[in-house]
C-alpha positions as CSV (number, residue, x, y, z in Angstrom):
1,X,0.0,0.0,0.0
2,X,1.3,3.4,-1.0
3,X,1.8,5.9,1.9
4,X,0.5,9.3,0.9
5,X,3.0,11.7,2.4
6,X,5.5,14.3,1.3
7,X,7.9,11.7,-0.1
8,X,5.2,10.4,-2.5
9,X,4.1,13.9,-3.4
10,X,7.7,14.9,-4.3
11,X,8.0,11.8,-6.5
12,X,4.7,12.4,-8.3
13,X,5.6,16.1,-8.9
14,X,9.0,15.2,-10.4
15,X,7.5,12.3,-12.5
16,X,4.8,14.4,-14.0
17,X,7.2,17.3,-14.7
18,X,9.8,15.0,-16.1
19,X,12.6,16.4,-13.9
20,X,15.2,14.9,-11.6
21,X,15.8,15.7,-7.9
22,X,18.9,17.7,-8.6
23,X,19.0,21.5,-8.9
24,X,19.2,23.7,-10.9
25,X,17.6,21.7,-13.8
26,X,15.6,19.4,-11.5
27,X,13.4,19.9,-8.5
28,X,15.1,19.3,-5.2
29,X,13.0,18.6,-2.0
30,X,12.8,22.2,-1.1
31,X,11.4,23.1,-4.5
32,X,8.8,20.3,-4.5
33,X,7.8,21.3,-1.0
34,X,7.3,24.9,-2.0
35,X,5.2,24.0,-5.0
36,X,3.0,21.7,-2.9
37,X,2.6,24.2,0.0
38,X,1.7,27.1,-2.3
39,X,-1.1,24.9,-3.6
40,X,-2.2,24.0,-0.1
41,X,-2.2,27.7,1.0
42,X,-4.5,28.6,-1.9
43,X,-6.8,25.7,-1.1
44,X,-6.9,26.5,2.6
45,X,-7.9,30.1,1.7
46,X,-10.6,29.0,-0.7
47,X,-12.3,26.0,1.0
48,X,-13.5,25.3,4.6
49,X,-11.8,22.1,5.6
50,X,-12.9,20.5,8.8
51,X,-9.2,19.9,9.6
52,X,-8.8,23.7,10.1
53,X,-11.7,23.9,12.6
54,X,-10.6,23.7,16.3
55,X,-12.0,24.5,19.7
56,X,-10.3,25.1,23.0
57,X,-11.7,25.7,26.5
58,X,-10.1,27.9,29.1
59,X,-11.1,29.8,32.2
60,X,-11.0,33.5,32.6
61,X,-9.1,35.2,35.4
62,X,-10.9,37.8,37.5
63,X,-9.6,41.3,36.5
64,X,-7.8,40.0,33.4
65,X,-9.3,41.3,30.1
66,X,-6.7,40.2,27.5
67,X,-6.1,36.6,26.4
68,X,-3.7,35.3,23.8
69,X,-5.0,33.5,20.8
70,X,-3.9,29.8,20.2
71,X,-0.9,28.9,18.1
72,X,-1.4,28.6,14.3
73,X,-4.5,30.8,14.8
74,X,-6.1,32.3,11.6
75,X,-9.5,33.6,12.4
76,X,-12.3,33.3,15.0
77,X,-15.5,31.3,14.5
78,X,-17.2,32.0,17.8
79,X,-16.5,32.7,21.5
80,X,-19.0,31.6,24.1
81,X,-19.2,31.7,27.9
82,X,-20.8,29.1,30.2
83,X,-23.4,30.5,32.5
84,X,-22.4,29.5,36.1
85,X,-26.1,28.9,37.1
86,X,-27.7,27.3,34.1
87,X,-24.5,25.9,32.5
88,X,-25.8,27.1,29.1
89,X,-23.3,28.3,26.6
90,X,-24.0,31.9,25.6
91,X,-22.2,33.3,22.5
92,X,-20.4,36.6,23.0
93,X,-21.1,39.5,20.6
94,X,-18.2,40.7,18.5
95,X,-17.5,44.4,18.8
96,X,-15.1,46.8,17.0
97,X,-12.0,48.1,18.7
98,X,-13.4,51.6,18.5
99,X,-16.5,50.5,20.4
100,X,-14.5,48.7,22.9
101,X,-12.3,51.7,23.7
102,X,-15.3,53.9,24.0
103,X,-17.0,51.6,26.7
104,X,-14.0,50.1,28.5
105,X,-13.4,51.4,32.1
106,X,-10.3,50.4,33.9
107,X,-12.0,49.9,37.3
108,X,-13.0,47.0,39.4
109,X,-16.6,48.3,39.6
110,X,-16.9,47.9,35.8
111,X,-16.1,44.2,35.8
112,X,-18.8,41.7,35.3
113,X,-20.3,38.7,33.4
114,X,-19.0,38.7,29.8
115,X,-21.2,39.9,26.9
116,X,-18.7,40.9,24.1
117,X,-15.2,40.5,22.7
118,X,-12.9,42.1,20.2
119,X,-9.8,40.8,18.4
120,X,-6.7,42.9,19.0
121,X,-3.6,41.6,17.3
122,X,-2.7,38.3,18.8
123,X,-5.1,38.7,21.7
124,X,-8.8,38.7,22.4
125,X,-10.1,41.5,24.7
126,X,-13.2,40.4,26.7
127,X,-15.9,42.9,27.7
128,X,-16.7,43.6,30.4
129,X,-13.5,42.6,32.1
130,X,-14.4,39.3,33.9
131,X,-15.1,39.6,37.6
132,X,-14.8,35.9,38.3
133,X,-13.7,32.6,36.8
134,X,-15.8,31.7,33.8
135,X,-15.4,28.8,31.3
136,X,-14.9,30.1,27.8
137,X,-15.2,28.1,24.6
138,X,-13.0,29.5,21.8
139,X,-13.8,28.2,18.4
140,X,-11.4,29.1,15.6
141,X,-9.8,28.3,12.3
142,X,-6.2,27.3,12.4
143,X,-3.4,27.5,9.8
144,X,-2.4,23.9,9.1
145,X,1.4,23.4,9.3
146,X,3.3,23.1,6.0
147,X,4.2,19.7,4.8
148,X,7.9,19.1,5.1
149,X,10.3,16.5,6.5
150,X,9.4,17.4,10.0
151,X,5.6,17.2,9.2
152,X,5.4,14.7,6.3
153,X,1.8,13.6,6.5
154,X,-0.8,14.7,4.0
155,X,-3.1,17.1,5.9
156,X,-6.3,16.8,3.9
157,X,-8.7,14.0,3.1
158,X,-7.0,11.6,0.6
159,X,-9.5,12.5,-2.2
160,X,-7.8,15.9,-2.3
161,X,-4.3,14.4,-2.9
162,X,-4.6,14.6,-6.7
163,X,-5.9,18.2,-6.5
164,X,-2.9,19.2,-4.5
165,X,-0.5,17.2,-6.8
166,X,-2.0,18.6,-10.0
167,X,-1.8,22.2,-8.6
168,X,1.9,21.7,-7.6
169,X,2.7,20.2,-11.0
170,X,1.1,23.1,-12.8
171,X,3.2,25.5,-10.7
172,X,6.2,23.4,-11.5
173,X,5.7,23.7,-15.2
174,X,5.2,27.5,-14.9
175,X,8.5,27.7,-13.0
176,X,10.3,26.2,-16.1
177,X,8.2,28.3,-18.5
178,X,6.2,25.5,-20.0
179,X,2.8,27.2,-20.1
180,X,1.1,24.6,-22.3
181,X,1.7,21.8,-19.7
182,X,1.0,24.2,-16.9
183,X,-2.5,24.9,-18.4
184,X,-3.1,21.2,-18.9
185,X,-2.5,20.3,-15.3
186,X,-4.4,23.3,-14.1
187,X,-7.4,22.0,-16.1
188,X,-7.0,18.6,-14.5
189,X,-7.0,20.2,-11.1
190,X,-10.2,22.2,-11.8
191,X,-11.9,19.0,-13.1
192,X,-11.0,17.2,-9.9
193,X,-12.2,20.1,-7.7
194,X,-15.5,20.2,-9.6
195,X,-15.9,16.4,-9.0
196,X,-15.1,16.7,-5.3
197,X,-17.5,17.8,-2.6
198,X,-16.0,19.0,0.7
199,X,-16.9,17.0,3.8
200,X,-18.7,20.1,5.2
201,X,-21.1,20.2,2.2
202,X,-21.8,16.5,2.4
203,X,-22.7,16.8,6.1
204,X,-25.1,19.7,5.4
205,X,-26.9,18.4,2.4
206,X,-29.5,16.7,4.6
207,X,-29.6,19.6,7.1
208,X,-32.1,22.2,5.7
209,X,-33.1,23.3,9.2
210,X,-29.6,23.5,10.6
211,X,-29.4,27.2,10.1
212,X,-25.8,27.0,8.9
213,X,-23.9,27.6,5.7
214,X,-20.6,26.2,4.4
215,X,-17.9,28.9,4.7
216,X,-16.6,29.8,1.3
217,X,-18.2,26.9,-0.6
218,X,-20.7,27.3,-3.3
219,X,-21.7,24.4,-5.7
220,X,-20.0,24.9,-9.1
221,X,-17.1,26.9,-7.7
222,X,-14.0,26.7,-9.9
223,X,-10.6,27.2,-8.4
224,X,-7.8,28.3,-10.6
225,X,-4.4,27.1,-9.3
């Protein structure tokens, strides 16, 4: 059984491009990794993979308003607080930094149960400043780590392997100025994408009353590598 990882991806890129693994005429490991990761970056930006959705739970500290975002953090999905009496999870409202600065008061009397939050650089500011310990659920999208020797596994469902490989090969042909072959593999990639349904869309086909939508996915989308 073939192991789908960075070694196999490098081999497929070189075989399709008809090059060796020796620079400058061939594609060494660093060149193959760059071609593959550029394709992955574009796909991560375009499609909502479940692999990028994460949740963490942490407790507030009384009197502390600023909390660091997790590592590999890209964007927030939702922050919710657990009501200490009912144990229900209550989503916090997102506010702008201007609104936050206009209502924030640096005084113990202004602390209380959370209602809002704002993203500020690598931190999240909670409003009002918590007056007690409250469990917080932090749902976010992460940046998946690049594939490389230290992280060789393929990060997406295996039906996306050819999509990544074709995109990398197309980029490889562009790097050696073979635009005809680059366009051919770009078209192969587009066809594969059009024949592939993200897991998120599959899960929500039978959920007309779920009240949710798939971030960034619309049937018939075409992605150009």
